[in-house]
PDB file of N, CA, C and O in Angstrom:
ATOM      1  N   MET A   1      43.464 -52.580   4.195  1.00  0.00           N
ATOM      2  CA  MET A   1      43.539 -51.296   3.532  1.00  0.00           C
ATOM      3  C   MET A   1      42.149 -50.707   3.304  1.00  0.00           C
ATOM      4  O   MET A   1      41.912 -49.528   3.567  1.00  0.00           O
ATOM      5  N   GLU A   2      41.255 -51.526   2.824  1.00  0.00           N
ATOM      6  CA  GLU A   2      39.890 -51.048   2.580  1.00  0.00           C
ATOM      7  C   GLU A   2      39.177 -50.730   3.891  1.00  0.00           C
ATOM      8  O   GLU A   2      38.329 -49.839   3.950  1.00  0.00           O
ATOM      9  N   GLN A   3      39.530 -51.466   4.936  1.00  0.00           N
ATOM     10  CA  GLN A   3      38.947 -51.226   6.259  1.00  0.00           C
ATOM     11  C   GLN A   3      39.335 -49.835   6.755  1.00  0.00           C
ATOM     12  O   GLN A   3      38.503 -49.108   7.298  1.00  0.00           O
ATOM     13  N   ASP A   4      40.607 -49.470   6.565  1.00  0.00           N
ATOM     14  CA  ASP A   4      41.074 -48.149   6.990  1.00  0.00           C
ATOM     15  C   ASP A   4      40.360 -47.048   6.210  1.00  0.00           C
ATOM     16  O   ASP A   4      39.981 -46.022   6.776  1.00  0.00           O
ATOM     17  N   LEU A   5      40.183 -47.265   4.933  1.00  0.00           N
ATOM     18  CA  LEU A   5      39.508 -46.280   4.095  1.00  0.00           C
ATOM     19  C   LEU A   5      38.060 -46.082   4.547  1.00  0.00           C
ATOM     20  O   LEU A   5      37.562 -44.957   4.583  1.00  0.00           O
ATOM     21  N   GLU A   6      37.400 -47.167   4.885  1.00  0.00           N
ATOM     22  CA  GLU A   6      36.014 -47.085   5.349  1.00  0.00           C
ATOM     23  C   GLU A   6      35.920 -46.343   6.676  1.00  0.00           C
ATOM     24  O   GLU A   6      35.001 -45.550   6.885  1.00  0.00           O
ATOM     25  N   ILE A   7      36.866 -46.598   7.570  1.00  0.00           N
ATOM     26  CA  ILE A   7      36.887 -45.915   8.867  1.00  0.00           C
ATOM     27  C   ILE A   7      37.112 -44.417   8.667  1.00  0.00           C
ATOM     28  O   ILE A   7      36.471 -43.598   9.327  1.00  0.00           O
ATOM     29  N   LYS A   8      38.018 -44.060   7.762  1.00  0.00           N
ATOM     30  CA  LYS A   8      38.283 -42.647   7.489  1.00  0.00           C
ATOM     31  C   LYS A   8      37.065 -41.974   6.866  1.00  0.00           C
ATOM     32  O   LYS A   8      36.763 -40.825   7.189  1.00  0.00           O
ATOM     33  N   LEU A   9      36.376 -42.662   5.993  1.00  0.00           N
ATOM     34  CA  LEU A   9      35.179 -42.096   5.379  1.00  0.00           C
ATOM     35  C   LEU A   9      34.083 -41.867   6.410  1.00  0.00           C
ATOM     36  O   LEU A   9      33.388 -40.851   6.357  1.00  0.00           O
ATOM     37  N   GLU A  10      33.919 -42.791   7.342  1.00  0.00           N
ATOM     38  CA  GLU A  10      32.927 -42.617   8.402  1.00  0.00           C
ATOM     39  C   GLU A  10      33.301 -41.437   9.303  1.00  0.00           C
ATOM     40  O   GLU A  10      32.432 -40.676   9.730  1.00  0.00           O
ATOM     41  N   ALA A  11      34.584 -41.292   9.587  1.00  0.00           N
ATOM     42  CA  ALA A  11      35.032 -40.171  10.410  1.00  0.00           C
ATOM     43  C   ALA A  11      34.769 -38.851   9.685  1.00  0.00           C
ATOM     44  O   ALA A  11      34.347 -37.875  10.305  1.00  0.00           O
ATOM     45  N   GLN A  12      35.016 -38.821   8.386  1.00  0.00           N
ATOM     46  CA  GLN A  12      34.746 -37.623   7.610  1.00  0.00           C
ATOM     47  C   GLN A  12      33.254 -37.308   7.580  1.00  0.00           C
ATOM     48  O   GLN A  12      32.866 -36.142   7.653  1.00  0.00           O
ATOM     49  N   ASP A  13      32.431 -38.320   7.474  1.00  0.00           N
ATOM     50  CA  ASP A  13      30.983 -38.103   7.494  1.00  0.00           C
ATOM     51  C   ASP A  13      30.536 -37.485   8.809  1.00  0.00           C
ATOM     52  O   ASP A  13      29.714 -36.569   8.821  1.00  0.00           O
ATOM     53  N   ARG A  14      31.077 -37.985   9.922  1.00  0.00           N
ATOM     54  CA  ARG A  14      30.724 -37.420  11.225  1.00  0.00           C
ATOM     55  C   ARG A  14      31.168 -35.969  11.326  1.00  0.00           C
ATOM     56  O   ARG A  14      30.421 -35.119  11.810  1.00  0.00           O
ATOM     57  N   LYS A  15      32.377 -35.687  10.873  1.00  0.00           N
ATOM     58  CA  LYS A  15      32.881 -34.317  10.939  1.00  0.00           C
ATOM     59  C   LYS A  15      32.075 -33.383  10.035  1.00  0.00           C
ATOM     60  O   LYS A  15      31.793 -32.247  10.413  1.00  0.00           O
ATOM     61  N   LEU A  16      31.706 -33.853   8.854  1.00  0.00           N
ATOM     62  CA  LEU A  16      30.879 -33.046   7.966  1.00  0.00           C
ATOM     63  C   LEU A  16      29.515 -32.762   8.579  1.00  0.00           C
ATOM     64  O   LEU A  16      28.986 -31.660   8.431  1.00  0.00           O
ATOM     65  N   GLU A  17      28.952 -33.727   9.255  1.00  0.00           N
ATOM     66  CA  GLU A  17      27.665 -33.522   9.923  1.00  0.00           C
ATOM     67  C   GLU A  17      27.787 -32.488  11.032  1.00  0.00           C
ATOM     68  O   GLU A  17      26.896 -31.657  11.203  1.00  0.00           O
ATOM     69  N   GLU A  18      28.875 -32.530  11.784  1.00  0.00           N
ATOM     70  CA  GLU A  18      29.106 -31.537  12.831  1.00  0.00           C
ATOM     71  C   GLU A  18      29.285 -30.149  12.235  1.00  0.00           C
ATOM     72  O   GLU A  18      28.773 -29.172  12.780  1.00  0.00           O
ATOM     73  N   ILE A  19      30.003 -30.051  11.127  1.00  0.00           N
ATOM     74  CA  ILE A  19      30.190 -28.768  10.452  1.00  0.00           C
ATOM     75  C   ILE A  19      28.855 -28.235   9.965  1.00  0.00           C
ATOM     76  O   ILE A  19      28.573 -27.045  10.103  1.00  0.00           O
ATOM     77  N   TYR A  20      28.037 -29.100   9.399  1.00  0.00           N
ATOM     78  CA  TYR A  20      26.717 -28.685   8.912  1.00  0.00           C
ATOM     79  C   TYR A  20      25.866 -28.128  10.054  1.00  0.00           C
ATOM     80  O   TYR A  20      25.229 -27.085   9.907  1.00  0.00           O
ATOM     81  N   LYS A  21      25.857 -28.822  11.186  1.00  0.00           N
ATOM     82  CA  LYS A  21      25.083 -28.344  12.330  1.00  0.00           C
ATOM     83  C   LYS A  21      25.596 -26.993  12.817  1.00  0.00           C
ATOM     84  O   LYS A  21      24.810 -26.111  13.162  1.00  0.00           O
ATOM     85  N   SER A  22      26.910 -26.837  12.842  1.00  0.00           N
ATOM     86  CA  SER A  22      27.496 -25.577  13.283  1.00  0.00           C
ATOM     87  C   SER A  22      27.136 -24.439  12.335  1.00  0.00           C
ATOM     88  O   SER A  22      26.808 -23.339  12.781  1.00  0.00           O
ATOM     89  N   ILE A  23      27.194 -24.691  11.056  1.00  0.00           N
ATOM     90  CA  ILE A  23      26.856 -23.674  10.062  1.00  0.00           C
ATOM     91  C   ILE A  23      25.384 -23.301  10.158  1.00  0.00           C
ATOM     92  O   ILE A  23      25.041 -22.128  10.006  1.00  0.00           O
ATOM     93  N   GLU A  24      24.517 -24.252  10.403  1.00  0.00           N
ATOM     94  CA  GLU A  24      23.089 -23.950  10.552  1.00  0.00           C
ATOM     95  C   GLU A  24      22.844 -23.069  11.777  1.00  0.00           C
ATOM     96  O   GLU A  24      22.023 -22.154  11.727  1.00  0.00           O
ATOM     97  N   ARG A  25      23.545 -23.336  12.865  1.00  0.00           N
ATOM     98  CA  ARG A  25      23.425 -22.482  14.051  1.00  0.00           C
ATOM     99  C   ARG A  25      23.891 -21.069  13.745  1.00  0.00           C
ATOM    100  O   ARG A  25      23.254 -20.102  14.161  1.00  0.00           O
ATOM    101  N   MET A  26      24.998 -20.941  13.019  1.00  0.00           N
ATOM    102  CA  MET A  26      25.500 -19.621  12.661  1.00  0.00           C
ATOM    103  C   MET A  26      24.527 -18.901  11.735  1.00  0.00           C
ATOM    104  O   MET A  26      24.330 -17.693  11.866  1.00  0.00           O
ATOM    105  N   ARG A  27      23.920 -19.622  10.808  1.00  0.00           N
ATOM    106  CA  ARG A  27      22.966 -19.011   9.886  1.00  0.00           C
ATOM    107  C   ARG A  27      21.770 -18.458  10.653  1.00  0.00           C
ATOM    108  O   ARG A  27      21.316 -17.345  10.386  1.00  0.00           O
ATOM    109  N   LYS A  28      21.266 -19.228  11.598  1.00  0.00           N
ATOM    110  CA  LYS A  28      20.145 -18.767  12.411  1.00  0.00           C
ATOM    111  C   LYS A  28      20.549 -17.567  13.266  1.00  0.00           C
ATOM    112  O   LYS A  28      19.762 -16.636  13.437  1.00  0.00           O
ATOM    113  N   TYR A  29      21.762 -17.583  13.799  1.00  0.00           N
ATOM    114  CA  TYR A  29      22.254 -16.466  14.600  1.00  0.00           C
ATOM    115  C   TYR A  29      22.306 -15.198  13.752  1.00  0.00           C
ATOM    116  O   TYR A  29      21.856 -14.139  14.188  1.00  0.00           O
ATOM    117  N   PHE A  30      22.853 -15.304  12.548  1.00  0.00           N
ATOM    118  CA  PHE A  30      22.931 -14.135  11.670  1.00  0.00           C
ATOM    119  C   PHE A  30      21.553 -13.655  11.245  1.00  0.00           C
ATOM    120  O   PHE A  30      21.330 -12.451  11.117  1.00  0.00           O
ATOM    121  N   LEU A  31      20.638 -14.570  11.028  1.00  0.00           N
ATOM    122  CA  LEU A  31      19.276 -14.186  10.660  1.00  0.00           C
ATOM    123  C   LEU A  31      18.630 -13.379  11.775  1.00  0.00           C
ATOM    124  O   LEU A  31      18.046 -12.326  11.518  1.00  0.00           O
ATOM    125  N   TRP A  32      18.728 -13.859  13.012  1.00  0.00           N
ATOM    126  CA  TRP A  32      18.136 -13.140  14.135  1.00  0.00           C
ATOM    127  C   TRP A  32      18.834 -11.804  14.376  1.00  0.00           C
ATOM    128  O   TRP A  32      18.196 -10.823  14.759  1.00  0.00           O
ATOM    129  N   THR A  33      20.148 -11.771  14.149  1.00  0.00           N
ATOM    130  CA  THR A  33      20.873 -10.508  14.268  1.00  0.00           C
ATOM    131  C   THR A  33      20.357  -9.505  13.255  1.00  0.00           C
ATOM    132  O   THR A  33      20.164  -8.335  13.585  1.00  0.00           O
ATOM    133  N   LEU A  34      20.134  -9.944  12.032  1.00  0.00           N
ATOM    134  CA  LEU A  34      19.597  -9.070  10.995  1.00  0.00           C
ATOM    135  C   LEU A  34      18.199  -8.577  11.361  1.00  0.00           C
ATOM    136  O   LEU A  34      17.900  -7.392  11.208  1.00  0.00           O
ATOM    137  N   LEU A  35      17.355  -9.464  11.834  1.00  0.00           N
ATOM    138  CA  LEU A  35      15.994  -9.068  12.193  1.00  0.00           C
ATOM    139  C   LEU A  35      15.978  -8.083  13.353  1.00  0.00           C
ATOM    140  O   LEU A  35      15.206  -7.124  13.340  1.00  0.00           O
ATOM    141  N   ILE A  36      16.805  -8.302  14.336  1.00  0.00           N
ATOM    142  CA  ILE A  36      16.872  -7.390  15.483  1.00  0.00           C
ATOM    143  C   ILE A  36      17.426  -6.037  15.051  1.00  0.00           C
ATOM    144  O   ILE A  36      16.967  -4.996  15.521  1.00  0.00           O
ATOM    145  N   THR A  37      18.408  -6.052  14.158  1.00  0.00           N
ATOM    146  CA  THR A  37      18.954  -4.801  13.643  1.00  0.00           C
ATOM    147  C   THR A  37      17.884  -4.013  12.896  1.00  0.00           C
ATOM    148  O   THR A  37      17.762  -2.800  13.068  1.00  0.00           O
ATOM    149  N   ILE A  38      17.122  -4.698  12.078  1.00  0.00           N
ATOM    150  CA  ILE A  38      16.049  -4.025  11.345  1.00  0.00           C
ATOM    151  C   ILE A  38      15.025  -3.454  12.312  1.00  0.00           C
ATOM    152  O   ILE A  38      14.560  -2.327  12.139  1.00  0.00           O
ATOM    153  N   ALA A  39      14.677  -4.222  13.318  1.00  0.00           N
ATOM    154  CA  ALA A  39      13.659  -3.779  14.263  1.00  0.00           C
ATOM    155  C   ALA A  39      14.128  -2.599  15.110  1.00  0.00           C
ATOM    156  O   ALA A  39      13.316  -1.756  15.491  1.00  0.00           O
ATOM    157  N   THR A  40      15.419  -2.526  15.410  1.00  0.00           N
ATOM    158  CA  THR A  40      15.893  -1.474  16.303  1.00  0.00           C
ATOM    159  C   THR A  40      16.446  -0.253  15.589  1.00  0.00           C
ATOM    160  O   THR A  40      16.552   0.812  16.198  1.00  0.00           O
ATOM    161  N   ILE A  41      16.802  -0.375  14.320  1.00  0.00           N
ATOM    162  CA  ILE A  41      17.381   0.766  13.617  1.00  0.00           C
ATOM    163  C   ILE A  41      16.508   1.222  12.453  1.00  0.00           C
ATOM    164  O   ILE A  41      16.158   2.399  12.371  1.00  0.00           O
ATOM    165  N   ILE A  42      16.159   0.326  11.571  1.00  0.00           N
ATOM    166  CA  ILE A  42      15.453   0.703  10.345  1.00  0.00           C
ATOM    167  C   ILE A  42      14.013   1.135  10.632  1.00  0.00           C
ATOM    168  O   ILE A  42      13.570   2.165  10.124  1.00  0.00           O
ATOM    169  N   LEU A  43      13.287   0.375  11.426  1.00  0.00           N
ATOM    170  CA  LEU A  43      11.892   0.726  11.711  1.00  0.00           C
ATOM    171  C   LEU A  43      11.750   2.082  12.409  1.00  0.00           C
ATOM    172  O   LEU A  43      10.862   2.850  12.040  1.00  0.00           O
ATOM    173  N   PRO A  44      12.579   2.408  13.395  1.00  0.00           N
ATOM    174  CA  PRO A  44      12.469   3.755  13.974  1.00  0.00           C
ATOM    175  C   PRO A  44      12.784   4.862  12.963  1.00  0.00           C
ATOM    176  O   PRO A  44      12.159   5.922  13.005  1.00  0.00           O
ATOM    177  N   LEU A  45      13.730   4.641  12.066  1.00  0.00           N
ATOM    178  CA  LEU A  45      14.023   5.648  11.052  1.00  0.00           C
ATOM    179  C   LEU A  45      12.833   5.870  10.131  1.00  0.00           C
ATOM    180  O   LEU A  45      12.531   7.004   9.760  1.00  0.00           O
ATOM    181  N   VAL A  46      12.167   4.800   9.767  1.00  0.00           N
ATOM    182  CA  VAL A  46      10.969   4.921   8.932  1.00  0.00           C
ATOM    183  C   VAL A  46       9.870   5.637   9.711  1.00  0.00           C
ATOM    184  O   VAL A  46       9.155   6.469   9.153  1.00  0.00           O
ATOM    185  N   ALA A  47       9.735   5.322  10.978  1.00  0.00           N
ATOM    186  CA  ALA A  47       8.717   5.985  11.800  1.00  0.00           C
ATOM    187  C   ALA A  47       9.004   7.474  11.926  1.00  0.00           C
ATOM    188  O   ALA A  47       8.083   8.289  11.874  1.00  0.00           O
ATOM    189  N   PHE A  48      10.272   7.837  12.091  1.00  0.00           N
ATOM    190  CA  PHE A  48      10.626   9.250  12.181  1.00  0.00           C
ATOM    191  C   PHE A  48      10.293   9.991  10.898  1.00  0.00           C
ATOM    192  O   PHE A  48       9.964  11.177  10.939  1.00  0.00           O
ATOM    193  N   ALA A  49      10.371   9.322   9.773  1.00  0.00           N
ATOM    194  CA  ALA A  49      10.039   9.968   8.507  1.00  0.00           C
ATOM    195  C   ALA A  49       8.578  10.406   8.484  1.00  0.00           C
ATOM    196  O   ALA A  49       8.231  11.366   7.796  1.00  0.00           O
ATOM    197  N   PHE A  50       7.722   9.716   9.226  1.00  0.00           N
ATOM    198  CA  PHE A  50       6.313  10.098   9.298  1.00  0.00           C
ATOM    199  C   PHE A  50       6.016  10.980  10.512  1.00  0.00           C
ATOM    200  O   PHE A  50       5.121  11.824  10.448  1.00  0.00           O
ATOM    201  N   VAL A  51       6.731  10.808  11.591  1.00  0.00           N
ATOM    202  CA  VAL A  51       6.459  11.545  12.824  1.00  0.00           C
ATOM    203  C   VAL A  51       6.995  12.970  12.757  1.00  0.00           C
ATOM    204  O   VAL A  51       6.322  13.897  13.207  1.00  0.00           O
ATOM    205  N   ILE A  52       8.178  13.161  12.212  1.00  0.00           N
ATOM    206  CA  ILE A  52       8.781  14.500  12.200  1.00  0.00           C
ATOM    207  C   ILE A  52       7.934  15.497  11.414  1.00  0.00           C
ATOM    208  O   ILE A  52       7.705  16.596  11.919  1.00  0.00           O
ATOM    209  N   PRO A  53       7.452  15.181  10.204  1.00  0.00           N
ATOM    210  CA  PRO A  53       6.589  16.166   9.529  1.00  0.00           C
ATOM    211  C   PRO A  53       5.310  16.470  10.309  1.00  0.00           C
ATOM    212  O   PRO A  53       4.882  17.623  10.362  1.00  0.00           O
ATOM    213  N   TRP A  54       4.708  15.473  10.902  1.00  0.00           N
ATOM    214  CA  TRP A  54       3.506  15.698  11.709  1.00  0.00           C
ATOM    215  C   TRP A  54       3.832  16.588  12.909  1.00  0.00           C
ATOM    216  O   TRP A  54       3.061  17.487  13.242  1.00  0.00           O
ATOM    217  N   PHE A  55       4.963  16.343  13.552  1.00  0.00           N
ATOM    218  CA  PHE A  55       5.376  17.134  14.707  1.00  0.00           C
ATOM    219  C   PHE A  55       5.636  18.581  14.309  1.00  0.00           C
ATOM    220  O   PHE A  55       5.220  19.501  15.013  1.00  0.00           O
ATOM    221  N   ILE A  56       6.317  18.789  13.191  1.00  0.00           N
ATOM    222  CA  ILE A  56       6.587  20.157  12.726  1.00  0.00           C
ATOM    223  C   ILE A  56       5.279  20.878  12.405  1.00  0.00           C
ATOM    224  O   ILE A  56       5.121  22.058  12.718  1.00  0.00           O
ATOM    225  N   LYS A  57       4.353  20.171  11.785  1.00  0.00           N
ATOM    226  CA  LYS A  57       3.054  20.766  11.464  1.00  0.00           C
ATOM    227  C   LYS A  57       2.319  21.144  12.760  1.00  0.00           C
ATOM    228  O   LYS A  57       1.735  22.225  12.845  1.00  0.00           O
ATOM    229  N   ALA A  58       2.345  20.275  13.748  1.00  0.00           N
ATOM    230  CA  ALA A  58       1.667  20.560  15.012  1.00  0.00           C
ATOM    231  C   ALA A  58       2.293  21.760  15.719  1.00  0.00           C
ATOM    232  O   ALA A  58       1.574  22.594  16.269  1.00  0.00           O
ATOM    233  N   ILE A  59       3.609  21.856  15.712  1.00  0.00           N
ATOM    234  CA  ILE A  59       4.290  22.978  16.372  1.00  0.00           C
ATOM    235  C   ILE A  59       4.013  24.284  15.648  1.00  0.00           C
ATOM    236  O   ILE A  59       3.719  25.296  16.283  1.00  0.00           O
ATOM    237  N   THR A  60       4.104  24.269  14.324  1.00  0.00           N
ATOM    238  CA  THR A  60       3.871  25.513  13.588  1.00  0.00           C
ATOM    239  C   THR A  60       2.424  25.973  13.684  1.00  0.00           C
ATOM    240  O   THR A  60       2.164  27.176  13.717  1.00  0.00           O
ATOM    241  N   SER A  61       1.484  25.046  13.729  1.00  0.00           N
ATOM    242  CA  SER A  61       0.088  25.457  13.862  1.00  0.00           C
ATOM    243  C   SER A  61      -0.197  25.961  15.278  1.00  0.00           C
ATOM    244  O   SER A  61      -1.065  26.814  15.458  1.00  0.00           O
ATOM    245  N   ALA A  62       0.506  25.459  16.269  1.00  0.00           N
ATOM    246  CA  ALA A  62       0.308  25.917  17.645  1.00  0.00           C
ATOM    247  C   ALA A  62       0.801  27.348  17.823  1.00  0.00           C
ATOM    248  O   ALA A  62       0.204  28.130  18.564  1.00  0.00           O
ATOM    249  N   TYR A  63       1.880  27.683  17.150  1.00  0.00           N
ATOM    250  CA  TYR A  63       2.435  29.026  17.266  1.00  0.00           C
ATOM    251  C   TYR A  63       1.947  29.971  16.183  1.00  0.00           C
ATOM    252  O   TYR A  63       2.292  31.152  16.191  1.00  0.00           O
ATOM    253  N   GLY A  64       1.154  29.470  15.257  1.00  0.00           N
ATOM    254  CA  GLY A  64       0.591  30.285  14.208  1.00  0.00           C
ATOM    255  C   GLY A  64       1.609  30.773  13.195  1.00  0.00           C
ATOM    256  O   GLY A  64       1.468  31.859  12.634  1.00  0.00           O
ATOM    257  N   ILE A  65       2.612  29.985  12.968  1.00  0.00           N
ATOM    258  CA  ILE A  65       3.659  30.371  12.015  1.00  0.00           C
ATOM    259  C   ILE A  65       3.247  30.007  10.608  1.00  0.00           C
ATOM    260  O   ILE A  65       3.996  30.251   9.662  1.00  0.00           O
TER     261      ILE A  65
END
């Protein structure tokens, strides 16, 4: 009886270790997804906040408005 319990506990330990590894891979995947999203969406929006006023100023000064 105790032998069976020990075997089941070892099997659970192996499965828990596999789950942990899988969760760590998913965490890294989500982290990189977040970083890529920030780099491709948020940073250009911030850049436009500085570029658009400069562009409008350049256009209006060129036409003398």
